[in-house]
N, C-alpha and C positions, 0 to 999 in steps of 0.2 A: 504493500500500499504505500503509495508516494503522492506528492501534491498534484502529479499530473493524472493519476488514476482514481484518487479518491473523489467521490461526488461532493458537490457543494453541501448537500443535505449532511453527508456523514461528517464533513469537516466541522459543520456546526454542532453536532452531537459531540464530537471529540472536544471542541471549545467549550461547550456547555458542562462537560464533566470535569474538565480542568478547572473552569470557573468554580464549580461547586467545591472541589477539593481546596482551592485557593481560599475560598470564602471560610471554610472551616479552619485553614491555617491561621488567618487573622483572627477569626472568632476566639479560638483557643489562646492565641497570642495576646490579644487586647482585652479580654474579659477581666484580666487582673486589675485594669486601671478602674473600671466601674466598682470593683469590689475592694478597692484599696482602703476604703474608711472602715467598713466592718471588719476587715481582715487586720488592720492596724489596731483596732480597739480589742479585738479578740487574742490576737497574738502578742499584743503590747510591743509594737514595732515603731521605730523612728521614721522620719521621712527618708533618711539615708538608707535605711534597710529596705524600705518599700522601693526605693528607686533601684536597688541592687537587684531585687526580685524582678522588676520590670525590664531591666536591661543587662547587667552583667552576667546573671544567672543563666538567663536565656541565650544570650549571644556568645558565651564562653566556648561552648562546643558546636552551637549552631554555625558559626562563622568558619571554624576551622575543619569541621567534618564535612562541610559542603563541598570542599574540592575532591577528597577521595571518593566521596559518594557520587559525584558528578562524573569523575573519571570511570568509576564502576557502571555508571549509566551509559556513557558513550561507548564502552566496550562490550556491555551486554544488553540488557533490556530497560529502557527508561521507564517504560509503564509499570514494570515489577518494583523497581526502586521506589517509584512514587507511591505504589499500593501499600508496600511494607512500611514505608515512612508515615504514611497517614496513620495506620493501625498503631504505630508505636507512640507518635505524638499525643493521639487521642487518648491512648491508655495512660499516659503520664498526666494529661490534663485531669482525667477522672481522679487519679491519686492525689492531685491538689487538694481535692475535697476532704481528704482524711488527715491533712498535715496538722500537727499539733504545736509546732515550734518553727522559728524562723529557719533553723537548719533543715528541717525536713521539707519545708516549702522550697528552700533554695535548690535542694537535690531533685525536687519532682519538677522545678522549673528548668533545670539543666536537662532533665529527660525529655521534657517537651522541645527543647531546642535541638536535642540529637535527632529526634524524629523529623522535625521540619527541615532539617539540613538536607535531607534527601528529596524534597519536595518541589522547591522553585526552579532551581537550575535546569534539572531535566524537564520541566514543564516548558520552559522557554525553547529548549531545543526541539521538543515534540511539535510546538506550534510553528517553529520555523521550518521544519520538515514537511508540514502539511500544507502551510500557506505559501504562496509565491511572493517574492520580495515587495511587489507593489501593494500587498495587503498586509504586510506583516505588523506595521505600526498600529493599524486598526485591530489586528487580531490580539496583539499583545496588550492593547489598551482594554479591550473587552476582558481578557484574563485578568488584568490589573483591577478590574472593577471589584475583585474579590478582596481588595484592600478597604474599600469604603463599606462594602455590604458585610464583609466579615466583622469589621470594626463596629458597624452600626448593629449588627445582630448581637455582638458581645455586650454592648451597653444596654441594649433594650432588653434582650432575653436575661442577660445576668442581672441587670437591676431589678427587673420584674420577679424573678425566682427569688433573688436574696431578700427583697421586701416582703414577699409573701410567704417564703419558707424560711431559707437561710442561705448564706454565701456558699456554704460546702456543697449544697444540693446543685447549685448553678455549675460548678466544675464537674460534677459527676454526670449530669445530664447531657452537657455538651460533649464531653469526652466519650460517653457511650454511643452518642449519635454518629460520631466520626468513625468509630470502629464498625458500626453497621453499614456505612458507605464504602468503605475499602474493598470488599469483595465486588461490589456493584461496578465500581470503577474499572477493576480488572477485567470483568467480563464484557464490558461496553467498548473499552477503549483498546484497539489493537495497535501493536507496535509497528511504526512506520518503517518502510525500508529505507536504508541509507547507503551512501556511496560504499564502494569497495574498502576505501581506506578506513572505514568505521570499525572493521574487524581487526585492524592493526592496533597494536599497544602504544598508545601515544603517551610518553611520559610527561608528568605535569610540568616538568622543568621546559619541555618544549613548547607547551601551550603558553606558559607564562613568560617565557622567553620571547615569543612573538609579541604579545602584549605589552611587555615591559619596555619594548623597543619603540612603543607608540606613544607619543606625547599626548594624543587625543584620549587614549585609555586612562591615563594618570589623571588628566583634567576632568574627564567624565566621572571617575570614581571619587576623587576628591570632592567635586561639586555635589554629587549625590550623597556622599558622607556627611557633609555640612548641612545639607537639606534634611537628612535623617536625624541628625542631632536635634533639629527643631521639631521635625514631624513626630518622631517617637516620644521625645521628652515632653511636648505639648499634649499629644494624644493620651499619654499615661496620666498626666497630672491635671488635666482639664476637668474631669469629673470632681476630683477633690477641690479645685478652686470654685467650681459652681456651687458646691455644698459649703465651703467655709466662708466664701466672700459675697456670694450672690443669694445664700439662704435657700437653696433648693434641696429637696430630699433626694434619697437614692433614684426613686423612680422619675422624678422631674429632671435629674441630670441625665438619665438615660434617654428621656424623651428628647431633651434638648440636643444632645450629642448625636442621636440617632438621626433627627431630622437633619442636622448640619451635614452628616456624612452622605446620607441618601440623597439630598439635593445637591449641595456643593461638591461633595467628593465625587459622585457618579458623573456629574456635568463636566468636571476638571478632566477626569480620565478619558472620558469619550472625546472631548475637545482636543486633547493632547494627541490622541491617535489620528483624528482627522487632520490636524494641522501638520503633524509628522510626515504623513503620507502625502498630504497636498504640497507642502512647501519643501519637504525633503527630496521630492522628486525633482525639484528644480535646482536645488543647491543643498548637498549634504550638510553644510554648516548649520542649516536650520534645524537640524535634530538636537543641536546644542543651544542654538540661540533662542528658540521659542521657550525652554524652560528658564533660560537667563532673564528674560523680560518678565516672566511671570513671577519669579522670585522677588525681584526688586519692587514690582507694583503691588504685590500682596503684603509684604512684611509691614509696612506702616498701618495698614487697615487692621491687621492682627493686634498690633500694640494698642491702638485706640480701643478695640473691643476689649482687650484684657483689662484696660484701665477704667472702663466705664463702670457705672454703677447700676445700669438698668439691664435686666435680663433680656428684654425684648430689643433694645438697641444693641446689645452685644451679638445677639443672634443674627440680627440684619447685617452687621458689619462683618461677622465671621463668614457668611456665606460666600462673598466674592473671593477673599484670600484662600478659603478652604478649597474652592475650586481651582484656583491658580497654582497652588502648591502641589497638587497632583497632576498637573498637566505633563510634568517631565517623564512619567513612567513610559507611555508608549514610545515616544521619541528616543529617548536614552537607552532604553532596553533593546530597541531595534538596532541602534548603533553599535551597541556592544556585540550583538550577534553577528555584525558585519565587520569585525576587526580580525577574524580568523577564518580558516576554511570551514566548510560546513560540518565535517566530522569532529570538530573540536568545540562546537558551540555550548554544550553543557558545561564542559570545563571552564570556557571563557566566561560563562555567566557566573560560576561558582567563583572565579577569581575576582570579578567585579563585586560580588556580593560579600566575598570576605572583607575586602576594604570598607565597603558602604556598612556592613552590619557591626564590624568590630568597633568602628568609630561611632557610627550614628546610632545603631540599636544598643550597643554596650555601654555607651557613655551618656546617652541622652537623658534618659529618666533618671539615672543616677546623679548626674551633674546638677539637674534641676533640684531633685531632692536634698543634695548636700548643700547647695546654695540657699535654699530655703531654710534649713536648719541654721545655716550661719547668719541669716538675716533675722531669724526669728527674735533674738535679744533687742534688736532695734525696732522691728516692724510688727512683732507679735503675730497675730493671725492672718495679717495681710502680706507676710513675708513670702508666700508662695506666689503671689500675684507679680512681685517684683523680680522674683527668680525666673519666671516664665518670660517676662519682657526682656530680661538680659539674654536669655537663650535665643530669643527671635532674631538677635543680630547675626546669627549664622546663616540666615536666609540671603542676607546681602553677600556674604562671603561665597555661598553657593552660586549666586547669579554671576559673580566675578569669574570663577572657574569655569562655568559653562559658557560665558561669552568668549573666553579665552580658547575653549575647545573647538569652536566653530571651524577655523580654518584648518586645523590639524585634522579634522575628520575628512576633509576633501582629500588629503594625501593618504590617510591611513585606511580608507575604506576598501573592503574586499567584496567584490561583486559575486553574489551567489544565491 
């Protein structure tokens, strides 16, 4: 089954199944944010410890194992790697519901990261195998809808279950649902045929050597990492901010964030895919320039919303930047897939994610939590608000890296 022989209908089915798995990826990943307040009270944690659970615990092995698992996927079966990974991370998500201490929760979150390490990079490669170049940005954008959909599902479902029952039940329910989906995915999604070279053992040093020699790779990776510092940090702590500074309860914060993600997040991801395919077809530099403009425009609107005192005003202000900071996904992920030959795509995606997630996911929520603790003596309950404002400055740095990456992409692009 190749992109030439697969029917449009079956491609759509494959993309829908990958989207479903990615939605659970982010649902399991982000549910901790909406449950942070009851978890903090129950396990008696500090903001620094909560930030570590949301970032370092997850990213520690998620980032590093992504490369060997992507190599395994490139050499064997990408669909099997995705299936087993889904079952593992869902199982550890369910175990988070029985944690009785910071140490146990930290270990279970590491387990979630171990499982999710095998999900994303092979999925990028499967999409690139099934969809022709002129459709890849849109296909990857549709796949990336799993980020706002999963995040929204996490805050809505997690907030509802936690308020009606308890936070532990929320982890158990979403974890078991993911385990049930794993065999269905494997039955539906067939492994696409790949070039003959795919059977060859490609050392990770060879893949990374190709990428490391390309200036465009480093600029894209650093830009995405700075963006993720803000994205993951703000996403994790925004529920707590809404409860501490805006007076919302658990369900109210879930509804606020769910609406924000479903409206702004979905619109931004789809717009990014459309602009990537449309403008990138004329000039490869636009795959980086479109995100650059989006970051610079969106950052000040986020700051004004965080500093406001009105829930409705903050929601209206957040909608536009929420869309803008999601625009990068389709264009940048497509560009990374075109920096190496086709049989190295999963490994290239994993190399990119290693940098993005170690910096962005690993440090984002922890840095905001640590800064909040440091500012508490001076600002009390409002410390988290100012810690988030400080973190938003990384969007400007992300815009700078992406702006510089444009010209490099013209030279580094591999047509396939």
